[in-house]
C-alpha positions as CSV (number, residue, x, y, z in Angstrom):
1,M,8.6,16.5,-28.7
2,G,12.1,14.9,-29.4
3,L,13.1,11.7,-31.1
4,A,15.3,9.2,-29.3
5,D,18.8,8.7,-30.7
6,E,18.8,4.9,-29.9
7,D,15.9,4.0,-32.0
8,D,13.2,5.3,-34.4
9,T,10.1,4.4,-32.4
10,T,10.7,6.3,-29.2
11,I,9.7,9.9,-28.7
12,W,10.0,12.2,-25.7
13,V,7.2,14.7,-24.8
14,T,8.2,17.5,-22.5
15,E,5.7,19.7,-20.9
16,V,6.3,22.8,-18.7
17,W,3.5,23.9,-16.2
18,K,3.4,26.7,-13.8
19,T,2.5,24.4,-10.9
20,K,1.8,20.7,-10.4
21,E,-1.8,22.0,-9.5
22,H,-2.2,23.5,-12.9
23,H,-1.1,20.3,-14.6
24,D,-3.5,18.2,-12.5
25,A,-6.4,20.6,-13.2
26,S,-5.7,20.3,-17.1
27,L,-6.2,16.4,-16.8
28,E,-9.7,17.0,-15.5
29,L,-10.8,18.9,-18.6
30,P,-13.4,16.9,-20.7
31,G,-11.4,17.5,-23.9
32,A,-8.1,16.3,-22.2
33,K,-9.7,13.1,-20.9
34,G,-11.2,12.3,-24.3
35,T,-8.1,13.0,-26.1
36,I,-5.9,10.9,-23.8
37,G,-8.5,8.1,-24.0
38,R,-8.3,8.0,-27.7
39,A,-4.5,8.2,-27.7
40,M,-3.7,5.6,-25.2
41,P,-4.6,2.5,-27.3
42,L,-2.1,3.8,-30.0
43,L,0.9,4.0,-27.4
44,T,3.1,1.1,-26.6
45,G,6.3,0.5,-24.6
46,E,7.4,1.8,-21.3
47,F,6.1,5.1,-19.9
48,T,8.2,7.0,-17.7
49,K,7.9,10.3,-15.8
50,Q,10.6,12.6,-14.4
51,E,9.8,15.7,-12.5
52,L,12.3,18.6,-12.7
53,S,12.6,22.1,-11.3
54,V,12.9,24.7,-14.2
55,A,16.0,26.7,-13.8
56,G,15.3,29.1,-16.7
57,G,15.6,29.3,-20.4
58,L,14.2,31.0,-23.4
59,G,10.4,31.0,-23.5
60,L,9.9,30.1,-19.9
């Protein structure tokens, strides 16, 4: 998670998945669905998505 420099209410969440299929499967888990359902009413503002190809780095 990261904080936006421009304001104090924006956070950036970055996830790294082995494949898109792994990510999609994670969203079908009962625990994930419940957690997302509870979190959504707390979230406001614009939601964006950006897909990247990982070139490397520590821990990946």
